[in-house]
N, C-alpha and C positions, 0 to 999 in steps of 0.2 A: 586547631586551625593551622592550615598550611601557610606557606610563604605567599600564596596567592589565594584570593577568595573570588570564586565565580558565581554569580547569581543571575537570575533572569526574572523579569516581570513583564509578561505579555511579549511584545515584540522587541523590548529593550533588554540587552544583556549588560552586565556590569562586571568588570574585572578590577579588583583592588590589590595593589601591592601591600603585603601584610608583614613587613618586618620593621615596624616603627622604631624598635630599639636599635636598629642599624640604619635609620633614616631611609628605610625601604631600598637599601642597596641591593643590587642584583648579584646573586651568587649563581653558580653553575646550575644548581637544582631549579632555582627560580626561572632561569632563562629557558630551560628545557620544558618546564611546566607551562610557561607562558605560550610557547609554540603549540603545545598540545591543546590548551584552552582556545587559542585562536583557530585551530583546526576544528574544534567542536563548534565554535561560533559560526565558522564559514559553512559547515555542513548542515547546520540547523536552519531549515527554510523559514521557521517561525521567528527566528532572531533576525532583526532587520538593522539594528544600530547597536554599536558597542560603546559604552562609556568607560574610560579608564580613569582611575584615581588612586590615591594612596590612603592607607589607614594612618591615624594619628594626625596631629595638627602642625607638624613641622616639615614634612616632605611628601612630595608626589613620588619622586624617585631620585636618589642622590647619585645615581650612576653605578658603575661596577663596584663590587665589594673588594676594595684594595687589600683588606686584611686577608681575605681568602687567596688573593693572587700572590701574596707574599708567603703565606704559609703552605700553599699547595700549588707549586708551579705547574705540574702536569694537569691538574684539574683546571687551573686558570686558562691554560692554552686551549683546552677543549671548550671552555666557557666562552672564549672570544669568538669561536666559530658559531656557536648557538646564539650569542648575543647579536652578532651581525645579521643572522636570519630573522631575529625578532622584528627589526625595522622593516625588512622586506615583506614579512608575513602580514604586518599591519596593512600595508598597501595592497597586497595581493589577495586579501579577503574579498575585495571588490564590494564591500559594504562600508557605509560610513562609520568612522571611528572618531569619537570626541574625547580629547584629553581634558579632564577637569583638574587643573593643576592647583593642588591644595597646599603648596609649600615649595620647597626646593625642587627644581627640575634641572639637574646638573649632569653634564657628561652624557652617558647613555640615557639617562632620564630625559634630558633635553632632546636627544635624538628620537626617542619614542614619541615625544610630543610633536616633533617635526614631521614624523611619518604619518601622524593623524591628520584627519581632514579639517578638524576645528580644534583650536586651542583657547580654552577659557581659563582664567587664572584669578585666584583670590589676591587681594591687593598687597599682601605681604609676601608674595612668592618671589623667589629669585631664580633666574634662569641663566644658563651659560654653558660654554664648552671649554673647560679648563685643561683639556688634554695636553696642550703645549707645555703646561706647567708640570705635567706628570710623565713626559717623555712618550706620549701616546699620539695617535694619528687622527682620531675623530673622522674616519673615512666617510661615513654616511653623512655626518653633519657638514663636512667640508664640501661634499658634492651637492647636497640639497639646500643648505642655508642660503647660498648666493642666488638660488632660483626663487626663494620665497621673499627675501628682502634685498636691498641693494647690495651688489657685490662689495662695495667699499665698506659698508657697515658690517657685512659678514666677515670680511677680512680683519676688520678691527677686533671683533669679538673672538675670532679664531686665533689670531696672532698674539693677542695680549692675554687671552684666557680669562678675561675679566667677567664677573657675574653682574647681571643687571636686575633691577627690580621690575615688577610687573608694569608699572606706569611707563617706564622707558621701553620695555618690550612691546607695549601697545603702540607707542609713538612710531617705532620703526617697523611695525607690521608683523612682529614675531608672535604676538598673541592677538586674538580677535576681540576679546572683551575682558574687562577687569571687573570683578565682583567684590563687594565689601566684606563678605564673610563666607565661611564654609557652607552654611545652609543655603544661602542665595546662589552659591556656585553650583551645587548639585541641582537645585531647583531650575536654574537656567539651562544646565546640561540636559535635564529631563524635558524641559520645554522645547529645546531645539530638537531633541530626539523624537518627541511626539510629532512635531511638525514634519519631520522627514518621513515618519511612518505613515502619515496620511497620504503619501504619494505612491505611485506605482513602483514596486520594488525593482522590476526589470529596467525601468527608465533610470532610476537612481544608480543601479549597477552600471548601465551603459555610460552614464555621465562620468562616474568615477573612473572607469577604465579609460575613457577618452581623455580625461584630464591628465592622467598619469602617463598613458602610452604615447600621447602626442607632445609631451613636454620636451622641448628642444627640437622638435621636428618642424621644418619649414612650413609656413602657413598653408600654401596651396597643396602640398603633399599631405598635410594633416587633414585637410578638408575632404580628401578622397579616400581616407582610411575608414573602413567599415569595422568599427570596434565594438565588441560586446554583443549581447543578445539582440536579435532582430525584433525591436519593439513594434515596428510598423505592421508586422503580420501577427501580432500577439492578441490573445483574447482580452488582455487588459486595455489595449488601445480602444477596442470596441466598447468595453465597459466604461472607460473614461468618457467617451463621447455620449453614451446613453445616460450616464449619471448627470452630465452637464445639462442635457435637455430636460431631464426629469427632475432637475433641481434637488438632487439628493447626493449623499456621500457615496463614492464608488466602493465597490466590494472587490478588492484586488485578489487575484488568484496566483500571481507570479508566473503566469504562462500566457 
């Protein structure tokens, strides 16, 4: 087994961090492989939703591998570049990504979750961005976190570097749902993914692109931006209407 495990079941893809002995910390090899698997997911038209999670019962992803960064400075510098791309690639797949947080989601692990469309967490998870305690910058987290939760709460987490439990993360809007155990966590992630897969893939893609590309754009300017595939002239729009009147499930073609 490699440091990542990629699987697919029908329209749902799964990517597991697989370094439980290192709390699923991200080393240079893992970050590069992560980008490659995201490229595979993006190119596969049959894959509609990606679920991210970690192997083991302690960590989703504990951030960058500090041991590697100390032992191999050159490798670490290259790794920082690829790790930064990981977050952007999650967004730029333009397909929904669900983070099923099965334990610690800290530093870069928390940023991976922030880049995802949905964040589900088991109740004993901890989350946070402790980069200020390590002399690092949390550039992605510092940019996105204040847009997802209140700027004051984001500043509190960033400046103090403190870690919070899943229940507090839910209260401030950092996670969407808290589940009692690992089994129910993955079941809920699958349930959410199946619900998304019932809908038109072009519509979902257009919606995701619109959410991200209009973030921070003034309202009336955003309303006039034509983002993503043209669903209004697609075969799926006609199929959606026909299926509604014929009282059946639509058969989507993605075109």
